[in-house]
N, C-alpha and C positions, 0 to 999 in steps of 0.2 A: 398453407402452413410454411414456415420458413425452411423446413428441411426437405420439402418435396423434391426440389431440384437435385439435392445431394443424393437422395434415395433413388431417384430415377437413374442417376449415373451408376449407382451401386447395382442396379438390376442387370447391368451388362455382365456381371460376374461376381463371384465371391470376393469380398474385401480381402485382399492379400497382404496389405500393409497394416497389420494390427499394431496400434500405438499403445495398447494396454495388453496385459497378459491375459490370455483366454485360451480356450481349446483351439487346436490348430485348424479344424475344419469349420470355418464360419459359414453359416447358411446364407443364401440369398433371401432377403426378406422383402416381400412386396408391400406396396402401400396398403393393399387390401387388409392384410393381416398384421400390419406393423403394431398397432396399438394393443393388440391382444397377444403379443408374444413377449417373452422375457429372455430370449437368447441374446448373447452379446453381439454388438455391432461396432466395428471401427468407425469412429465418428469425428471427422476433422472439424476444427473450429471454423466458424464463418470468417470471411475476409475482414469484415468490419463488425465491430461489436459496440453495443449501445449502452448497456447498463454500466459495465466497467469498460470504458471507452478504449478502443483501439482503432487507429486509422486503417483504411483499406490497404494501404501500403506502408510498411514500417511499423514501429512501435513507439510507445511513450517513454521518454526518459524524464529525469528530475522535474516534477511539477512545481510551478510558482503561482499558487492561488492568490487571488486578490478580489476583494469586494469593491465593485465599481459604484461609487455613490451617485454618479450621474445616471447611468443606465439602470441602476438598482438591480444588478445581477452579479454573479460571480464570473470573473474572468480567470481562466487557468492557462498561463503560459507554460510551455513544456519544451523539452529538447526532442525534436523530431529525429528519431533514429531510423536509418534505412538499412536494408540487408547488405547493400554493397556501398559502404561509405568511401568517399575520397580518402586517400591516404593521409592527407593533412586537414582538409576542410570538411567538417561534418557536424551533425546535429544542430541545424539552425533552430531558432526559437519560433515555434508556432503557437497558436492560441485557440482557445475554446471559450464559449460562454454557456452558462446554464443558470436557470432560476433556482432550481432545487435539487439538481442531480438526477432528475428523472430522464433527462435527455440533454444532449450537447449539440451546439451549433459550432461548426468549424469556422475559425477566422482566418485560416490559412497561415502562410508564412508572414511573420511580423518583423522579426529581426534576423536578417540573413547572416551567414558566416562571412568572416572577412576572407581576404585572399590568403594564399599560402605564405605570404611575407608579412602579414599583419598579426597583431597581437591576438585578435579574436577569430583566428582561423577555426577554432573549435569552441564556440560559446559554451559556457557552463551556467549553472543555476544561479539564481539571485532573488530579487523581490521587487515589487511595484508599490508605489505610493502616489496618491493624488494630492496636489497642492496648487492653489491659485490657478485653477483651470488647466493645469498641465499634468500629464501622467509621466512619472519618472520610473524607469526600469533600470535598476542596478544589477549588473550581471558579471559573470566571470569571463575574462578573456584568457583563453588558454592557447599557448603556442607550442607546437612540436619542434620549432626551429629557433631556440633561444639565441643561437649565434647571430641571427638577423633581427632579433627583437630585444636588443639591449641586455641579453643575458637573463631575461625573464621567462619563466614558464607560465606564470599566472599573475593577473592583475585585476583590479576592479574597474569596470567600464560602465558607461552610462548611455542610455538612449531615451529620448523624450518624444511625446506625442500630444497633440491637442484633441485627438478624436479616437485614440486607441486602435486606429487602423493604419495610419501612416506614421512611421517612426523615423527619427533622425538620430544617427549615431553621433556622439561626441568623440571625435577621433583622438582627443587627448586622454592619456591614461589618468583616471581619476585618483586611484590610490595604488601604491605598490608596497611590497614589504621591504624594499631596499633600505639597508642601514639599521633596521630595527627587527624585522621579521623575515621569514623565509621567502625567497624568490620562487621556490619550487611549489610550495603549498601556500597559496594566498587567494582564497576563493570563497564562494557561497555567501555574498553579502546579504544581510537581512537588515532592513531599515524600519524603524518604529519611532513613535513619539513618546518621550518619557514624561514622567510627572513634572519635570522641570520645563515642559513645553518646548524643549529642544528636540531636534531630530538626532537619533542615535543610530549608528551602524555597527554591527558586529561582523567580523570577518574570521573565517576558520583559517588558522595558520599555525606556524611553529616559531618558538623563540628558544634559541640555544638547544634545539633538537626536541623540545617538549611541546606537545600540542597546547595551543591557547586560543581563546577567542579575543581578538584585538578589538578595542572600542574606539570609535570616532564620533564626534559631535559636529552639528552644523545648524545654522539658523536659516539657510537658504537652499539647502540640498545640492549646492555646487561647491562650496568651500568647506573643507572638513579639517578638523583639528584632532590630533591624536590624543587619546585619553589613557593610553597605556593598555595593560592587560585587563580585560573585563573578568575573565574566568580562566583558570588553568584546567586542563583536561586530565582526568584521572589516569594515573600510572602511564602506560604507553599508548593510551587510547587517542583516537582522533575523531572529533565530532563534525560530521559532514552535514550539510543542509540544515543549519540551525534555524530555529524559528522562536521568536520571543514575543510574548504578548501578556496582557493583563486580562484576567477573567474574574469578575467579581472583586474580591479582596486579595487575590493571589496573583503573583507574577509567575510565569512558567517559561521554561526553556525546553523545547522539544528538539531532538537531534537524532541523527542516524549514526550509529556507532560503526566506524569503518573497520575495526579490528575483525579479522577473519573468524575469530572464535565466537563472535556475537552476530554482527551484521543485522542488527535489529533497531527498531525505533524505540527510544527511551525519553524520559523527561525528568526535570528537576522542578521544584516549586519553592517559593519563598514569599513571605508577606511583603517584603520590599526587594528592591534590586540588590541591596547589600546582603540580604538573607540568601538570595539566589546565588550570589558569588561565593558565599561561605560554604555552599554545598560541596565544593571540590577543593577548597583552599587546603594546601599541604596534603592533597590526596585524602581529604577527610571522609568522603563517601557518605554524605548525609542524604540517604535515599528518601524519596517522597512517599514510599509505601512499602508493603511487605514483600514486594517482588522486584525491587531495584528499578522501578519506573518503567518496566517493559510494557508496551502498549499492544503488541501484536507478535506474531511469529516472524521467522525470516522471510515469509512470503510477502511482507510489506516493507518497502524501503523508500528512502528519500522523501518522507512525508512532511508536509508543511500545512499550515492552517490558514483559514480566513473566516471572518465573522460578518454577518449582516446586521450586527447590533443586538440581535436576539439569540441566535444560535451560532455556534462555531463548529466548523467541519474541517476534516483533515483529508488531504489527497496525497497518495503515494503511488508507487507502481508495484504491481505484482509481476515479477519477471517470468519470462519463458524458461522452459527447461530444454537444454540442447537436445536435438533429435526428437523432441516431443515425447521424451521418456520420463515417466513419473518418478523414477528413482534417481534421476540425474540432479546434480546441484543446480541451483538457480543461476541464470546468466545475468546480463545487464539490460534493463528496460523491458517493457511488456505492456500490460494494460493499466489504465488509470483507475485506481480504486479509491472510492470515497467512503468515509465513515463519519458518523456524528460523534463529536467530542462530548463526553458526559462528565460533568463536574459533580463530585459527591460532597456531602456536608463537611467533611474533614479536609476538603481541598484536593483530594486525590482525583485522578483522572482515569477514565476507561473509554473504550470505543464502543459505539452502539449502531444500530440500524439507522439508515437515513430515511426519514419519513417519505421523502419524494420518491425514493426507489421503491419502498413498500407500496406506494400508491399506484405504481404501474401495474400491479397485479389485482385481479378481481378477488371474489370471495373464495374461489378455489373449491376443491373437493374435500369434504370432511370424511374422516374414517372413524370407525368404531374403536373404542378403547380396547387395549389388549395387554396381556402380560407375557413376559419372556422369563423363562426359568432355566438356570444352568447355562450350558453352551447352546445358544439358540439364536435364531434370527427370523425376521419377517421380511421376505422379498416383496418390494413394492413395485407397482406398475411403472412403465417406462416414462422418463421425464421428457420435457421439451427442450428447447434451446436455452430459454430463459426461465428460471424457476424460483419459487419461494416456498420454503418448507418451514412449518412451525409445529412444535409439539412439546409436551411436558413429560419429563422422566421423573418418576418418583422411586427412589431407591429404598431398600429395606434395611441396609446397614452401610457403614462407611466404606466397606471394601467392595461393594457392588461395582462392577466394571461394565461400561456400556459404550457404544459408539455407532457411527453410521458409515456405510460403505457406498462408493460410487463407481460407475463404470462396471457394474456387476451384472452378469447374466446367470441364468440357471445352469449354463454350461461352462462357466468361468472356472479356470484352475486357480487363478490369482486375481486379486482385486485390491482396491486402495481404500483405506479407512482412516477416519478421524476418531480416535479413541480417547474417551475421557477417563484417564487412568488415575487410580488412587495412588498417590505417592506416600501417604501416611493416613492415619485416621482423620486428619483434619485438612489435608492438602490434596489438590488434584492438579493434573496437567493434561493438556490436549496433545496427544502424540499422533504422528502420521506413520502409518504402517502399510507395507505390502503384505497382505495376508496370503498365505499359500506360497510365499516367496521369501524375500529377505527379512520380513518382519519389520521391526523398528528401523526407520530411516533417520540416521543422524542429521542433526542441524535442520530438521524440519518440524521440530516440536515447538510447543508454546512455552509458557512460563508457569511456575507454580502459583496457584491461587487458593484462597480459603474455600473449602467445601461448605456449601450452605448448611446451616445447622439443622434445617428441617428435611434435608435430603431431597429437595425439589429443585430440578434443573429445567428452566424454561429456555428452550432452544429455538433459535431462528437461523435458517440457512438460506442464503441467496446464491444462485448459480447462474453465471453467464458464460456459456460454452464451457471452457475448462477452468475458469476462475471461480473459486468457492470461498465464500465468507461465512463464518459461523460465530454466532453470539450466544452467550449463556448469561441469563439473569442481569443483563445490562452491566455486567461486571467483567466479562472475559470476551476477547475477540481473537479470531484466528483466520488469517488470509492464507489460502493455499492454492496451488495450481495442480489440478488433477485432470489429466487428459482423458477423454471418453466419458466424462460425467454426463454431458448432454446426450439425449436421445436413448439412453440406456436405463435399465432398471437400477434400483438402489435398495438398500436394506437398513433396518435398525437392528442392532445386535446386542446380545447379552453374552458376557464372558464369565460364566460360572456363578452369577448372582441371581437375584430375584428383583426384577424391575417391572414397573407398570407404565405403559405409554398411554397418554390421554391428550385430548385437544389436538389431534393430528390433522393438519390441513395442508394440502399441496395445491399450489397455483402454478400454471405453466403456460408458456407461449411457444 
């Protein structure tokens, strides 16, 4: 088992560095009785993680997914973040490949950082497109020394490859904001082919202090013409890591809102590109759904998509929490998290479970149905390192409140819960709470969603070490970081209502 080595080390003494709140005297648990105990155990993440990928050293920053029509797999470029970055030159662009998200193959470093005197001393996110036998990756060149880079902090740059392994940088700056847009914010290029058969590029920037997406067009991917502002950004917002694509009869723009009050992934939709532009014209705020286009909680950021022609998936990162403390705010970079993009009949989007990830788990252990009444919980057996949990909750009235807790032992004073909270008779929201401690943790909650009319919630949860994803009815998704989830017990909870749990299955590795 994956955790044997860790537990052998723990046999040397009691775990003294508890990363989750529990009783002060943690017992030494031997391999012999491990599976039959429910006491809390401090459980560090493994160095390398496979479902929600993390390299052995460092973390994953802004992903740039791309479907490779030659290899017929997904390539995910990302910013490789190290614990001890150079003061100027950091996060080179590394790469991964995967067929279905069930596992990843590292491609190593593909596009290195520039020197401390070059524009791309700190590369930033971008996008890849394949054309006439050549892979084009457009990325952000970021300089911490504008005095020696022509006064520019950011510019769009280009690297090309014939085999996706060996890349050649074009040392000429492809695009800058000089004269029309900001030189400080000019980044995150996304390239796509429009209905006019031209190549289009959108760049996140500012014009006269207001956030905009600047548009450029090209017929050869080398020479670009300015087409002015594609879309203004709402109010004082700034849309990072934009992604634009057509899915069925709808055009979509997915972006990550930089504003500290939100810091979440959102989207707009339109039947045409002009409809899409109109969503924010004059700060119109034409939202795509009844929850302002939010796709996840603050636990997912910098998400972008790629499609194999049949299904479209989204990859973003779930950040670490400083000090591995569950109540701390998210930092920058972490694990690569993949979701399936679900398009509904009315064109709205939601995130759902990736079939390739679900296929990693066997049939699992099925549990008998049970009911929880009032303030009650059922403590479940210890989890593995990688886990998949599925169950159905049937509520008796709109105000029934239920949730799940992780990193919980029968001796825990505090533990961490995802609570499906009734916001009204017709609306719900997933909250993150430290029970027995601070309670509700601000900026870790999800978004309001319509409660199912029949009161039935089909819940699927995937856990990879401390990364937890939760899906409800293919309509709601929540990505969260909860340290000590792996190797500990967990529970299903009722908070004063009457709920029935059925179809409970747990698979673990």
